[in-house]
C-alpha positions in Angstrom: -0.9 -24.7 28.6 -0.2 -21.2 27.1 3.3 -20.4 26.1 4.2 -16.9 27.0 3.3 -13.3 26.2 4.8 -12.9 22.8 8.5 -12.0 22.9 8.6 -11.7 26.7 10.7 -14.8 27.2 12.7 -14.5 24.0 15.3 -12.2 25.4 17.3 -12.2 28.7 16.4 -9.2 30.8 18.6 -6.2 30.4 18.5 -5.8 34.2 21.2 -8.5 34.4 24.8 -7.7 35.0 26.5 -8.0 31.6 29.1 -10.4 33.1 26.2 -12.9 33.6 25.5 -13.1 29.9 26.6 -16.3 28.0 25.2 -18.5 30.8 26.3 -21.7 29.0 30.0 -20.9 29.4 32.2 -21.6 32.5 33.8 -18.6 34.2 37.2 -19.3 32.8 35.8 -19.4 29.3 34.3 -16.0 29.8 37.5 -14.5 31.3 38.4 -12.2 28.4 34.8 -11.1 28.0 34.5 -10.3 31.7 37.7 -8.3 31.7 36.4 -6.2 28.8 33.1 -5.6 30.5 34.8 -4.5 33.8 37.0 -2.1 31.8 34.3 -0.6 29.7 31.1 -0.7 31.8 31.3 3.0 32.7 31.4 4.0 29.1 28.5 1.7 28.0 25.8 2.3 30.5 23.2 0.3 28.5 23.3 -3.2 27.3 21.3 -6.3 26.6 21.8 -9.9 25.5 20.6 -11.4 22.2 20.2 -15.2 22.4 21.2 -17.0 19.2 18.6 -18.8 17.2 20.5 -22.0 17.5 21.4 -22.0 21.2 19.7 -19.6 23.7 22.7 -19.8 26.1 24.9 -18.5 23.3 24.4 -15.3 21.5 25.6 -11.7 21.3 26.1 -9.1 24.1 25.1 -5.7 22.8 26.2 -2.4 24.4 25.4 1.2 23.5 25.9 4.9 24.4 24.2 7.9 22.8 25.9 11.3 22.9 24.2 14.2 21.3 23.9 13.3 17.6 26.2 10.2 17.6 26.0 6.7 19.0 28.7 4.2 20.1 27.9 0.5 19.9 29.9 -2.6 21.1 29.1 -6.2 20.2 30.7 -9.3 21.9 30.4 -12.8 20.4 32.2 -16.1 20.5 33.8 -16.5 17.1 37.1 -17.0 15.3 36.0 -15.8 11.9 33.7 -12.8 11.5 30.8 -10.8 12.9 28.1 -8.6 11.5 25.8 -6.2 13.2 22.7 -4.5 11.7 19.9 -2.0 12.1 16.9 -3.7 10.5 13.8 -2.1 9.1 11.5 -5.1 9.9 13.7 -7.3 12.1 15.4 -9.5 9.6 18.4 -9.4 7.2 16.3 -8.0 4.3 16.2 -4.2 4.5 19.1 -4.0 7.0 21.9 -1.5 7.4 25.0 -3.6 8.4 28.6 -3.3 9.6 30.9 -6.3 9.0 34.3 -7.2 10.2 36.5 -10.3 10.0 39.3 -11.6 12.3 41.6 -11.7 9.2 41.1 -8.0 8.6 40.4 -6.8 12.1 41.2 -3.2 11.4 38.6 -2.8 8.6 34.9 -2.3 9.4 32.8 -2.5 6.2 29.6 -0.5 6.1 27.0 -2.5 4.0 23.3 -2.9 3.3 20.9 -5.7 2.2 18.0 -5.0 0.0 17.0 -7.9 -2.2 19.5 -10.6 -1.9 20.2 -12.3 1.4 23.3 -14.1 0.0 25.7 -11.3 0.8 25.5 -7.7 1.9 26.3 -4.9 -0.6 29.2 -2.6 0.4 27.9 1.0 0.8 29.2 3.8 -1.4 29.9 5.8 1.8 31.6 4.2 4.8 29.8 6.0 7.7 30.7 3.5 10.5 33.9 4.2 12.4 35.8 1.4 14.0 36.7 2.4 17.5 38.4 -0.7 18.8 38.7 -4.5 18.3 39.4 -7.2 21.0 40.2 -10.6 19.6 41.3 -13.0 22.3 40.7 -16.6 23.4 37.8 -17.2 20.9 36.2 -13.9 21.6 35.6 -11.0 19.2 34.5 -7.7 20.6 34.0 -4.8 18.2 33.4 -1.1 19.1 32.1 1.3 16.5 30.4 4.7 16.2 28.4 6.7 13.7 26.0 9.6 13.5 22.4 8.9 14.5 21.4 10.2 11.0 24.2 10.0 8.4 22.0 11.4 5.7 23.1 8.4 3.6 20.4 6.6 1.6 22.2 3.3 2.2 22.0 3.7 6.0 19.0 3.7 8.4 18.6 6.8 10.6 18.4 5.9 14.3 15.2 7.6 15.3 13.8 8.7 18.7 12.2 5.5 20.0 11.0 6.2 23.5 7.3 6.4 23.0 5.5 3.1 23.5 3.0 3.8 20.7 6.0 3.9 18.2 8.1 0.9 17.4 11.4 0.2 19.1 14.7 0.0 17.1 15.2 -3.5 15.6 18.7 -4.8 15.8 20.3 -8.0 14.3 23.6 -9.8 14.6 25.3 -12.8 12.9 28.7 -14.5 13.2 30.7 -17.4 12.0 34.0 -19.2 12.2 34.9 -19.1 8.5 37.6 -16.7 7.3 35.1 -14.7 5.3 31.5 -13.7 5.8 29.3 -16.6 4.8 26.2 -18.5 5.7 25.8 -18.6 9.5 22.9 -21.1 10.1 21.8 -20.7 13.8 24.6 -18.2 14.7 22.3 -15.2 14.4 20.2 -13.1 16.9 17.7 -10.3 16.8 16.2 -8.0 19.4 14.0 -4.9 19.7 15.4 -2.2 22.0 14.6 1.5 22.7 18.0 3.0 22.3 17.0 6.5 23.6 15.1 5.3 26.6 16.6 5.5 30.1 14.9 2.2 31.0 16.7 0.2 28.3 19.3 -1.1 30.6 16.9 -2.2 33.2 14.0 -3.9 31.3 13.4 -5.6 28.0 10.9 -4.1 25.6 8.1 -6.3 26.8 9.0 -5.7 30.5 8.8 -2.0 29.9 5.5 -2.2 28.1 3.9 -4.4 30.8 5.3 -2.3 33.6 3.9 0.9 32.0 0.4 -0.7 31.4 0.3 -2.1 35.0 1.1 1.3 36.5 -1.4 3.3 34.4 -4.3 0.9 34.3 -7.1 0.0 36.7 -7.2 -3.5 35.5 -7.1 -5.8 32.4 -9.2 -8.4 30.7 -8.1 -11.4 28.6 -9.8 -12.0 25.2 -8.6 -15.5 24.2 -9.6 -18.3 22.1 -10.6 -21.4 24.1 -8.8 -24.5 22.9 -10.0 -23.9 19.3 -9.3 -26.8 16.9 -7.5 -25.3 13.9 -9.1 -26.9 10.8 -6.8 -28.8 8.4 -7.4 -26.2 5.7 -5.0 -23.6 4.3 -6.8 -20.5 5.6 -9.2 -20.1 8.4 -10.8 -16.9 9.8 -12.2 -17.6 13.3 -14.6 -14.9 14.6 -15.0 -14.4 18.4 -17.2 -12.1 20.2 -17.6 -11.3 23.9 -20.1 -9.0 25.6 -19.3 -7.0 28.8 -21.0 -9.6 30.9 -19.2 -12.5 29.2 -15.8 -10.9 29.9 -16.5 -10.8 33.6 -15.3 -7.3 34.3 -16.1 -5.7 37.7 -16.8 -2.0 37.5 -17.0 0.3 40.5 -20.4 1.5 41.6 -21.7 4.2 39.3 -19.4 3.4 36.4 -20.7 2.0 33.1 -17.7 2.1 30.7 -14.0 1.3 30.3 -11.2 3.1 28.4 -8.7 0.7 26.8 -5.2 2.2 27.0 -3.1 -0.6 25.6 -2.8 -4.3 24.8 -0.2 -7.1 24.5 -0.5 -10.4 22.6 -0.9 -13.7 24.4 0.3 -16.5 22.1 0.0 -20.2 22.5 3.6 -21.4 21.8 2.4 -24.7 20.2 0.4 -22.9 17.5 2.4 -19.6 17.1 3.6 -20.3 13.6 0.1 -20.7 12.4 -1.3 -17.4 13.6 -1.2 -14.8 10.8 -2.9 -11.9 12.5 -5.7 -10.6 14.8 -8.1 -7.8 14.2 -10.2 -6.4 17.0 -13.4 -4.2 16.9 -16.0 -2.9 19.2 -19.6 -3.0 18.1 -23.2 -2.9 19.1 -23.8 -6.6 19.7 -22.3 -10.0 18.9 -24.8 -10.9 16.1 -24.5 -7.7 14.1 -23.6 -8.1 10.4 -23.2 -4.5 9.3 -19.4 -3.8 9.2 -20.0 -0.1 9.1 -21.2 -0.2 12.7 -18.0 -1.7 14.0 -14.9 0.3 15.0 -11.4 -1.2 14.8 -9.3 -0.7 17.9 -6.3 -3.0 17.1 -4.6 -5.0 14.3 -1.9 -7.4 15.4 0.6 -9.5 13.4 3.8 -11.4 14.3 6.6 -8.9 15.2 4.3 -6.6 17.1 5.0 -6.6 20.8 1.9 -4.6 21.8 1.2 -1.0 22.5 0.4 1.6 25.1 -1.4 4.9 24.1 -0.3 8.4 25.2 -1.5 9.3 28.7 -4.3 11.5 27.4 -5.7 9.1 24.7 -7.8 5.9 25.0 -10.4 3.7 23.2 -13.8 3.8 25.0 -15.6 0.5 25.2 -19.0 -0.4 26.7 -19.9 3.3 26.8 -23.2 3.3 25.0 -25.6 1.1 23.0 -23.3 1.0 20.0 -20.3 -0.2 21.9 -21.4 -3.2 23.9 -19.5 -6.1 22.3 -15.8 -6.8 21.5 -15.2 -8.7 18.3 -11.9 -10.5 17.4 -11.1 -12.2 14.1 -8.1 -14.6 14.2 -6.5 -15.5 10.8 -5.0 -19.0 11.0 -2.5 -20.1 8.3 -2.1 -23.9 7.9 -0.5 -24.4 4.5 0.6 -28.0 5.2 -3.0 -28.9 6.3 -1.7 -30.2 9.7 -4.4 -31.8 11.8 -5.2 -31.9 15.6 -3.8 -28.5 16.5 -5.6 -26.5 19.3 -5.1 -22.9 20.0 -5.8 -20.6 23.0 -4.2 -17.4 21.8 -5.5 -13.9 22.0 -4.9 -10.5 23.6 -4.7 -9.0 27.0 -6.3 -5.5 27.2 -5.5 -2.9 29.9 -8.1 -0.3 30.8 -8.9 2.6 33.1 -12.3 3.3 34.7 -12.1 7.0 33.8 -12.2 8.4 30.3 -9.2 10.1 29.0 -9.0 13.6 27.4 -9.1 12.2 23.8 -10.8 9.2 22.2 -8.6 7.3 19.7 -9.8 6.0 16.4 -8.3 3.9 13.5 -8.6 4.9 9.9 -8.0 2.3 7.1 -6.9 3.4 3.7 -5.7 1.7 0.5 -8.1 -1.1 -0.2 -9.7 -1.9 3.2 -12.8 -3.4 1.6 -10.8 -5.7 -0.7 -12.5 -4.3 -3.7 -9.9 -6.0 -5.9 -10.6 -9.4 -4.5 -10.1 -12.1 -7.1 -8.1 -9.8 -9.4 -4.8 -11.4 -10.6 -1.5 -9.6 -10.1 0.9 -9.9 -13.0 4.3 -11.6 -12.8 7.4 -9.5 -12.3 7.3 -6.2 -10.4 4.0 -4.3 -10.2 2.6 -1.3 -8.5 -1.0 -0.7 -7.3 -1.9 2.8 -6.2 -5.1 4.0 -4.4 -6.1 7.6 -4.0 -8.6 8.9 -1.5 -9.5 12.5 -2.4 -9.3 15.5 -0.1 -13.1 15.9 -0.4 -13.5 12.8 1.6 -11.3 13.9 4.6 -13.1 17.2 4.5 -16.5 15.5 4.8 -15.3 13.3 7.6 -13.3 15.8 9.6 -15.1 19.1 9.3 -17.4 19.6 12.3 -19.3 22.8 13.0 -18.8 22.7 16.7 -15.0 22.9 16.4 -12.9 25.9 15.5 -11.0 25.9 12.2 -7.6 25.3 13.9 -9.1 22.4 15.8 -10.5 20.5 12.9 -7.5 18.2 12.3 -6.5 15.0 13.9 -3.1 13.8 15.2 -1.7 10.6 13.8 0.2 8.6 16.5 0.9 5.3 14.8 0.8 3.9 11.3 0.8 0.2 10.2 1.3 -1.0 6.6 -0.1 -4.4 5.6 0.5 -6.7 2.6 1.2 -10.4 2.3 3.9 -12.7 1.0 4.5 -11.1 -2.5 4.6 -7.5 -1.2 8.1 -5.9 -1.4 7.5 -2.2 -0.7 4.6 -0.1 0.6 4.1 3.6 1.1 1.2 5.8 2.4 1.4 9.4 1.6 -0.6 12.4 2.9 -0.9 15.2 0.3 -1.8 18.8 1.1 -2.4 21.3 -1.6 -1.1 18.8 -4.2 2.3 18.3 -2.4 3.4 15.3 -0.3 3.1 16.5 3.3 4.0 13.2 5.0 5.2 9.8 3.8 5.2 6.5 5.7 7.0 3.6 4.1 8.2 0.1 4.4 11.1 0.4 2.0 11.8 -3.4 2.0 8.7 -5.1 3.2 9.4 -8.5 4.8 6.3 -10.5 5.4 8.3 -13.2 7.2 9.3 -10.7 9.9 6.2 -8.5 10.2 2.8 -9.0 8.5 1.9 -5.5 9.6 4.9 -3.1 9.4 4.8 -0.6 12.3 6.4 2.6 10.8 9.1 4.4 12.9 8.0 8.1 12.8 6.9 11.0 14.8 3.3 12.1 15.3 1.8 14.4 12.7 -1.4 16.2 11.8 -4.0 15.5 9.1 -6.3 18.3 8.2 -9.7 18.5 6.4 -8.9 18.5 2.6 -5.8 16.3 2.9 -5.8 13.4 0.5 -4.2 9.9 0.9 -2.2 8.0 -1.7 -1.4 4.4 -0.8 0.9 2.4 -3.0 1.7 -1.3 -2.8 4.5 -3.0 -4.8 4.6 -6.7 -5.5 7.0 -9.2 -7.0 5.5 -12.2 -8.9 2.2 -11.5 -7.3 -0.8 -13.8 -6.9 -4.5 -12.6 -6.7 -6.0 -10.2 -4.2 -7.9 -12.0 -1.5 -8.1 -12.9 2.2 -5.6 -15.8 2.4 -1.9 -15.4 3.3 -1.1 -16.7 -0.2 -3.2 -13.9 -1.7 -2.6 -10.2 -1.4 -3.9 -7.1 0.3 -3.0 -3.4 0.5 -4.2 -1.7 3.6 -2.7 1.1 5.8 -4.0 1.3 9.4 -3.7 4.7 10.9 -4.2 5.3 14.7 -5.2 8.8 15.5 -7.0 11.2 17.9 -9.5 12.7 18.6 -11.8 10.2 17.0 -14.3 11.7 14.6 -17.9 10.5 15.0 -20.0 10.1 11.9 -23.7 9.5 12.1 -25.0 6.4 10.3 -26.9 8.7 8.0 -23.6 10.4 7.0 -22.0 7.1 6.4 -24.9 6.0 4.2 -24.8 9.2 2.3 -21.1 8.8 1.5 -21.6 5.3 0.4 -24.7 6.1 -1.7 -22.8 8.6 -3.9 -20.0 6.2 -4.9 -21.4 5.6 -8.4 -22.1 9.3 -9.1 -19.6 11.5 -11.0 -17.5 13.5 -8.6 -18.4 11.4 -5.6 -16.7 12.9 -2.6 -15.4 9.6 -1.2 -14.9 7.5 -4.4 -11.5 5.7 -4.6 -9.3 6.3 -7.6 -7.2 3.3 -8.5 -4.4 2.5 -11.0 -1.9 -0.2 -11.5 1.5 -0.4 -13.3 3.7 -3.1 -14.7 7.3 -2.2 -13.8 10.4 -3.0 -15.8 12.7 -4.0 -13.0 13.5 -3.7 -9.3 14.9 -0.2 -10.0 11.3 1.0 -10.7 10.2 0.1 -7.1 11.3 3.7 -6.3 13.0 2.7 -3.0 14.8 5.4 -1.1 16.8 2.9 0.9 19.8 1.4 -0.9 20.0 4.1 -3.6 23.5 5.2 -4.6 24.8 8.0 -2.5 26.0 11.3 -4.0 28.0 12.6 -1.0 29.4 11.2 2.2 29.5 12.6 5.7 32.3 11.0 7.7 32.6 11.2 11.5 36.2 11.4 12.6 37.0 10.3 16.1 39.8 8.8 18.1 40.1 5.5 19.8 37.3 4.7 22.2 37.8 5.9 25.7 36.0 5.8 29.0 34.9 9.4 28.8 32.2 11.1 26.9 34.2 14.2 25.8 34.8 13.3 22.2 34.8 15.9 19.5 33.0 15.1 16.3 34.2 16.5 13.0 32.0 16.2 9.9 33.6 16.3 6.5 31.5 16.3 3.3 33.1 14.5 0.4 31.4 14.7 -3.0 31.3 11.5 -5.0 31.3 10.9 -8.7 27.9 11.8 -10.0 25.6 8.8 -10.2 22.3 8.6 -11.9 19.5 6.1 -11.4 19.0 3.9 -14.4 16.6 5.7 -16.8 13.3 4.0 -17.1 11.3 3.8 -20.3 8.0 5.4 -19.4 6.3 3.7 -22.3 7.3 0.3 -21.0 5.6 0.9 -17.7 2.1 0.1 -18.6 -0.6 1.6 -16.4 -4.1 0.3 -16.2 -6.8 2.9 -16.8 -7.4 5.0 -13.7 -10.8 3.9 -12.4 -13.1 4.4 -9.4 -13.5 1.5 -7.0 -17.1 0.7 -5.9 -16.3 1.3 -2.2 -15.5 4.0 0.3 -11.8 5.0 0.3 -11.6 4.6 4.1 -13.0 2.3 6.7 -13.7 2.5 10.4 -13.0 6.2 10.7 -14.8 6.8 14.0 -14.4 5.4 17.4 -18.1 6.0 18.1 -21.0 6.0 15.6 -23.7 8.3 16.8 
């Protein structure tokens, strides 16, 4: 039997009264917590429960309230020692911005961060969190704290606008323990994904919100699932599935001959979840086609991704013509212990409308989507691999005579960065007139949390002539290849309106790759880095000045006055790197197009 929609049962619904949290405790054991909730419920209108990894009936109650450019948080746990709360880039401790407090020093909140070492968080140069109140009573510790949404501190994560369902929610973590000092916490940890700015956050979980939106906006859904597939006892398996319109059993109204996909959620078999590395989904002409250029990607899923819903005016058309009559899905299974006898029925649930939306969506892949470096070894230590797709390629793909000059660009709505286990940082930059116009990054890439990192960012435009520069950083890398134990470097970019290239145009672009000045030839270089400092991370860098928010004790009203004071710090410089020691391989052209699956429809 299937488990659940991924993540939908992992968190207790936010619609519950906060006094019902900690269901494993008797009422008298919750007395101090209940008293606090009753006294503060008007000030913290939004809340959710984060079950602990060790005991789902235990965990952390999380409360928040956003006022203009500042936020107030409260966290309640059962502990006699310490508690930590964090904003996490990927959903784990690595790459998190944390606040720590102990019972022994209950008046001191320590602003910290974690980059490389999970052993203990590093204290920030600037203490941007303000302790608003502490309740320690009868085994309970409840902390209240505030900070600016964006402190401007490189050792903090900015809290970004997270309402749109095609952008990722805010990822939060908590840990606690009974020792006097912050130490290893075992199962006393919790994580969640919440939309801090959304009005619905106090009524529904992230998955409930997504499902509710898709149910309201769609005319129906279809399931694309594996059918009791026996996972082979080998390390890496790529299982290809394909379904035609007739095989999916979809009923269309009379006179309709197409669907528009508007969103999807993962359906994961709980018995095999740990062995599912990722899905990729394409639409194509037929199930037995072998030409990859005639397929168009519509989704790439990896653990940590709750699903998506497109903007109301955007959709992926399927079954709309002779080149779009089949849906392909490739499931990557990871079985490093060669376990036998496992059967899987995982897949995806797609929501659709009968009517086409204003814009057709497409997905662009940049970096090394064709795995041109397959088999190449990555050196030990820290390394950087950089791929450059020239502006001449975007100009060839985006310029269309029937469109006005100002309407030639496309809007990027989501960006996903993908590496494997030895990846530690990844960036994807858009350059315009030689300058960085936009930069998407996973500052501390954590494959254990998210195989595909969904970047928190606002939509932006790409214009003809813009170039892409994709950089992947590795630590003690392996070889490039398909397996989880090998490496990749791909950025998936979801955009609209989809640009349609004729097969002739695609063939022309591909045929010129070996010629000097080829318009879509990929430039590539790699570098051996001296140390972790050469990873060029922006998160965790020393801060040069601090912005402090001064506020009084937490009250039940929202009329706080925020005062910002800028305090210069002693000048700090990044360690100087020896350019000669950073050896670069010769810049070369890769024998493949520098993009893949640009169009949603091939003419």
